[in-house]
C-alpha positions in Angstrom: 232.5 -40.1 83.9 230.0 -42.6 85.2 226.6 -41.4 86.6 224.2 -43.2 88.9 220.8 -43.3 87.3 219.0 -43.2 90.7 221.0 -40.0 91.6 220.3 -38.6 88.2 216.6 -39.1 88.9 216.9 -37.5 92.3 218.6 -34.4 91.0 216.1 -34.2 88.1 213.4 -33.9 90.8 215.5 -31.4 92.6 215.7 -29.3 89.5 212.0 -29.5 89.1 211.5 -28.2 92.6 213.9 -25.4 91.9 212.1 -24.6 88.6 208.7 -24.4 90.4 210.1 -22.0 93.0 211.6 -19.9 90.2 208.3 -19.8 88.4 206.6 -18.8 91.7 209.1 -15.9 92.0 208.4 -14.8 88.5 204.6 -14.9 89.1 205.1 -12.9 92.3 207.1 -10.2 90.4 204.9 -9.9 87.4 201.4 -11.2 88.3 201.6 -13.5 85.2 200.6 -17.0 86.1 203.5 -19.3 85.2 204.1 -23.0 85.4 207.0 -25.4 84.7 206.4 -27.2 81.3 209.4 -29.6 81.4 212.6 -30.2 83.3 215.2 -32.5 81.9 218.9 -33.4 82.1 220.4 -33.1 78.6 223.7 -34.6 77.4 224.8 -31.6 75.4 227.8 -30.0 73.7 228.3 -26.3 72.9 227.3 -27.2 69.3 223.9 -28.6 70.4 223.1 -25.6 72.6 224.3 -22.8 70.2 221.0 -22.4 68.4 220.6 -19.5 66.0 217.5 -17.9 67.5 218.0 -14.7 69.4 217.3 -14.5 73.2 217.7 -12.1 76.1 218.5 -12.9 79.7 221.1 -13.1 82.5 224.1 -15.3 83.3 224.9 -15.9 87.0 227.7 -17.9 88.6 227.1 -19.8 91.8 229.3 -21.6 94.3 229.1 -23.5 97.6 227.5 -26.9 97.9 227.4 -26.9 94.1 229.3 -24.7 91.7 228.8 -23.6 88.1 226.9 -21.2 86.0 223.2 -20.6 85.2 221.6 -19.0 82.2 218.1 -17.6 82.3 216.8 -16.5 78.9 213.7 -15.1 77.3 212.6 -14.9 73.7 212.4 -11.2 72.5 208.6 -11.5 72.5 208.8 -12.9 76.1 210.9 -9.9 77.2 208.4 -7.5 75.7 205.6 -9.2 77.7 207.7 -9.1 80.8 208.7 -5.5 80.6 205.2 -4.3 79.5 204.1 -5.7 82.8 206.9 -4.3 85.0 207.7 -1.1 83.1 204.8 -0.2 80.8 205.9 2.0 77.9 209.5 2.1 78.9 211.0 -0.4 76.4 213.8 -2.8 77.1 215.7 -2.0 80.3 218.7 -4.1 81.0 218.5 -3.4 84.7 215.0 -4.7 84.8 215.9 -7.9 83.0 218.9 -8.4 85.3 216.7 -7.9 88.4 214.1 -10.4 87.2 216.9 -12.8 86.4 218.4 -12.4 89.8 215.2 -13.1 91.6 214.1 -16.0 89.4 217.6 -17.6 89.6 217.6 -17.2 93.4 214.4 -19.3 93.5 216.0 -22.0 91.4 219.2 -22.2 93.4 217.3 -22.2 96.7 215.6 -25.4 95.6 219.0 -27.0 95.2 220.3 -25.6 98.4 217.4 -27.0 100.4 217.8 -30.4 98.8 221.6 -30.5 99.5 221.1 -28.9 102.9 223.9 -26.5 102.2 224.5 -22.9 101.2 224.8 -21.8 97.6 225.9 -18.3 96.9 225.2 -16.5 93.6 227.2 -13.8 91.9 225.6 -10.5 90.6 223.7 -11.1 87.4 225.2 -10.3 84.0 222.8 -9.1 81.3 223.3 -11.0 78.0 221.6 -11.0 74.7 222.3 -12.6 71.3 222.2 -16.0 69.5 222.5 -19.2 71.4 226.3 -19.3 70.8 226.8 -15.8 72.1 224.8 -16.6 75.3 226.9 -19.7 75.9 230.1 -17.7 75.6 228.7 -15.3 78.2 227.9 -18.2 80.4 231.4 -19.6 80.0 230.1 -22.9 78.5 233.2 -24.4 76.8 233.0 -28.1 77.3 232.6 -30.5 74.4 230.2 -32.7 76.4 228.4 -32.1 79.6 225.2 -32.9 81.5 223.0 -29.8 81.6 219.9 -29.2 83.7 217.2 -27.5 81.6 213.8 -26.2 82.6 211.2 -24.5 80.5 208.6 -22.3 82.0 205.4 -21.1 80.2 202.7 -18.7 81.1 198.9 -19.0 80.9 197.7 -16.9 78.1 201.0 -15.2 77.5 204.0 -15.7 75.1 206.6 -15.7 77.9 208.9 -18.5 76.7 211.4 -18.8 79.6 214.3 -21.2 79.6 216.7 -21.9 82.5 220.0 -23.8 81.9 222.1 -24.9 84.8 225.7 -25.9 84.0 227.3 -27.5 87.1 231.1 -27.7 86.9 232.6 -31.2 86.4 233.7 -31.6 90.0 230.2 -30.8 91.3 228.6 -33.1 88.8 230.8 -36.0 89.6 230.2 -35.5 93.3 226.4 -35.4 92.8 226.0 -38.2 90.4 228.8 -40.7 91.0 228.5 -44.0 92.9 225.6 -46.3 93.0 225.3 -50.0 92.2 224.7 -49.7 88.4 226.3 -46.5 87.0 226.0 -45.4 83.4 228.9 -44.2 81.4 228.4 -40.7 80.0 231.0 -41.4 77.3 229.0 -44.5 76.1 225.8 -42.5 76.2 227.5 -39.9 74.0 228.6 -42.6 71.6 225.0 -43.9 71.3 223.7 -40.4 70.8 226.2 -39.9 68.0 224.8 -43.0 66.4 221.3 -41.5 66.8 222.6 -38.4 65.0 224.0 -40.6 62.2 220.7 -42.4 62.0 218.8 -39.2 61.7 221.1 -38.1 58.8 220.3 -41.4 57.1 216.6 -41.0 57.8 216.8 -37.5 56.3 218.4 -38.9 53.2 215.5 -41.5 53.0 212.9 -38.7 53.1 214.8 -36.8 50.3 215.1 -39.9 48.1 211.5 -40.9 48.5 209.8 -37.5 48.2 212.2 -35.2 46.4 212.1 -32.8 49.4 215.7 -32.0 50.4 215.9 -32.1 54.2 218.6 -31.8 56.8 219.0 -32.6 60.5 218.5 -29.5 62.5 219.5 -31.0 65.9 219.9 -34.3 67.7 220.0 -34.6 71.4 219.7 -37.0 74.4 217.7 -36.1 77.4 216.8 -37.8 80.7 213.3 -37.0 81.9 210.6 -38.5 84.1 208.4 -40.8 82.0 205.3 -38.8 82.8 207.0 -35.6 81.5 207.8 -37.0 78.0 204.5 -35.7 76.5 205.6 -32.2 77.4 208.7 -32.6 75.3 206.4 -32.6 72.2 204.8 -29.4 70.9 201.1 -29.1 71.5 200.2 -29.1 67.8 198.8 -31.7 65.4 201.2 -34.3 64.1 200.8 -37.0 61.5 203.1 -40.0 61.5 203.8 -43.4 63.0 204.6 -45.1 66.3 206.7 -48.3 66.1 207.9 -50.7 68.8 211.5 -52.2 68.7 212.5 -55.5 70.2 215.7 -57.5 70.4 218.9 -55.9 71.6 217.3 -52.6 72.2 213.6 -52.7 72.9 211.4 -49.6 73.2 209.4 -47.2 71.1 210.1 -44.9 68.2 207.9 -42.0 66.9 208.2 -40.4 63.5 206.0 -37.3 63.4 205.4 -34.7 60.7 203.6 -31.5 61.2 200.3 -31.6 59.2 201.6 -29.3 56.3 204.7 -31.4 55.9 202.7 -34.6 56.0 200.5 -33.4 53.2 203.5 -32.7 51.0 205.1 -36.1 51.8 201.9 -38.0 51.1 201.2 -36.1 47.9 204.7 -36.9 46.6 204.3 -40.6 47.3 200.7 -41.2 46.0 200.7 -41.3 42.2 198.4 -38.8 40.6 197.9 -36.8 43.8 198.5 -33.1 43.8 197.0 -32.3 47.2 196.2 -34.3 50.3 193.3 -33.1 52.4 192.6 -36.2 54.6 194.9 -39.0 55.7 192.9 -42.0 54.7 193.5 -44.8 52.2 196.6 -44.3 50.0 197.7 -41.2 52.0 197.7 -43.1 55.2 199.5 -46.0 53.6 202.1 -43.6 52.3 202.8 -42.1 55.8 203.1 -45.6 57.2 205.6 -46.6 54.4 207.8 -43.6 54.9 207.7 -43.9 58.7 208.8 -47.5 58.4 211.7 -46.6 56.1 212.8 -43.8 58.3 212.7 -45.9 61.4 214.8 -48.6 59.7 217.3 -45.9 58.7 217.4 -44.5 62.2 217.8 -47.9 64.0 220.3 -49.5 61.6 223.3 -47.7 63.0 222.5 -48.8 66.5 222.2 -52.4 65.3 225.5 -52.2 63.6 227.4 -50.8 66.6 225.8 -53.2 69.0 226.4 -56.0 66.6 223.0 -57.3 67.4 219.5 -57.6 66.0 216.9 -54.9 66.6 213.5 -55.9 65.2 210.8 -53.3 64.2 207.1 -53.8 64.5 204.6 -52.7 61.8 204.0 -49.0 62.0 200.9 -47.7 63.8 199.5 -44.6 62.1 198.8 -41.6 64.4 197.2 -38.2 63.7 196.9 -36.3 67.0 198.5 -33.6 69.1 202.1 -34.3 70.2 201.3 -34.8 73.9 198.4 -37.2 73.0 200.7 -39.3 70.8 203.3 -39.5 73.4 200.9 -40.4 76.2 200.0 -43.7 74.5 203.7 -44.7 74.6 204.3 -43.4 78.1 201.4 -45.4 79.4 203.2 -48.6 78.3 206.8 -47.5 79.1 205.8 -46.1 82.6 204.8 -49.5 83.8 208.4 -50.6 84.0 210.5 -47.5 84.6 210.1 -44.1 86.2 212.5 -42.2 84.0 213.3 -42.3 80.3 216.4 -41.7 78.1 214.9 -39.8 75.2 216.8 -39.5 71.9 215.2 -36.9 69.6 216.1 -35.3 66.2 214.4 -32.7 64.1 214.5 -32.7 60.3 213.9 -29.5 58.3 214.1 -28.3 54.7 215.9 -25.1 53.8 213.6 -24.0 51.0 210.2 -24.6 52.5 208.2 -25.0 55.7 209.0 -28.6 56.6 209.2 -30.2 60.0 209.7 -33.8 61.0 210.6 -35.0 64.5 212.0 -38.4 65.5 211.8 -39.7 69.1 213.4 -42.9 70.4 212.6 -44.2 73.9 214.6 -47.3 74.7 213.7 -49.7 77.4 216.0 -48.8 80.3 217.0 -52.4 81.1 217.9 -53.0 77.5 219.8 -49.8 77.2 221.9 -50.6 80.3 222.7 -54.0 78.9 223.6 -52.5 75.5 225.8 -49.9 77.2 227.7 -52.5 79.2 228.8 -54.1 75.9 229.3 -50.9 73.9 232.7 -49.8 72.7 232.5 -46.0 72.5 235.0 -46.0 69.6 233.0 -48.5 67.6 232.0 -47.5 64.1 229.0 -48.4 61.9 231.0 -50.6 59.5 229.4 -53.9 60.6 226.7 -55.6 58.6 223.2 -54.2 59.3 221.2 -56.5 61.6 217.9 -54.5 61.8 214.9 -56.1 60.3 211.1 -56.5 60.6 209.4 -58.3 63.5 
């Protein structure tokens, strides 16, 4: 399936409008001030979405100008906040969650109906709870690969944690997003995302080899977001890491970010004679730049192989700041040339300790389009590596 990027952007804005209306409905019901944190279009499979954390919510089918299924979910803590507001002292009530889901989903769908100037009917809500995979089963998500609209809503001063997933059926998606003068192949995007997943695995192996900390890739995904919303994709907590620029066949930016505790472990393992790192100056900073550079090369090599082209990497720029602040410096540069960004991201974790490292790649859209034109989705990473330093 080919999608028109301009249409993808239009419908991303539509999803944002729907999410804002849904948040307004939630605020009206509960009195809790809510706001939309991020809205994105994600190229996802059931494997990507079937996370292990437990959630509670409702699944609702819709049909008309657009058909598909929606899934509104809360964390268990978020449900407690919600029900303490609506039914103090009553505990979890499935009917209350279903009613909230019905009203919030109605707001989201109304935003789409207004944009499409059509009618969209929704079915009665179905209460669901369980792991990510169980919620997907309830929502009837069975496709190996699909574009999913996702919005995350937060609350001021409350742990509400609301997520809304919209799964349009394939016919609706093709009608919405086909056409245009310069369409992008979803299959080719999926191939490039798989290469990012492979790159993340290699980067994880590099971390393990250099530090002795055994890590694995928790998730890799590809999202399409407005450039100005990229900072909201990163958690608002301190990170330590590097930002690098890529040039050549695929220009853009790459961020390798560790949470502070993980960064201290990594730096201590790389600096001889150091048992504990308290500040990221001198050798500790150099160590973080070194491992960031190695991980970036690992991540990018697979893309260079498949594209059979050179991707050069700049010297690493050390960063120690909150996630949104780090991203804003990149967005300020990327936003000069494009309104939307294809964001590849991966999370690395260790099984036996608290360890978190996130990798974000933001390719230049023009370079990405050119690369996709020449990309064979069935290509493998068996070619000679062409990545190297600038």
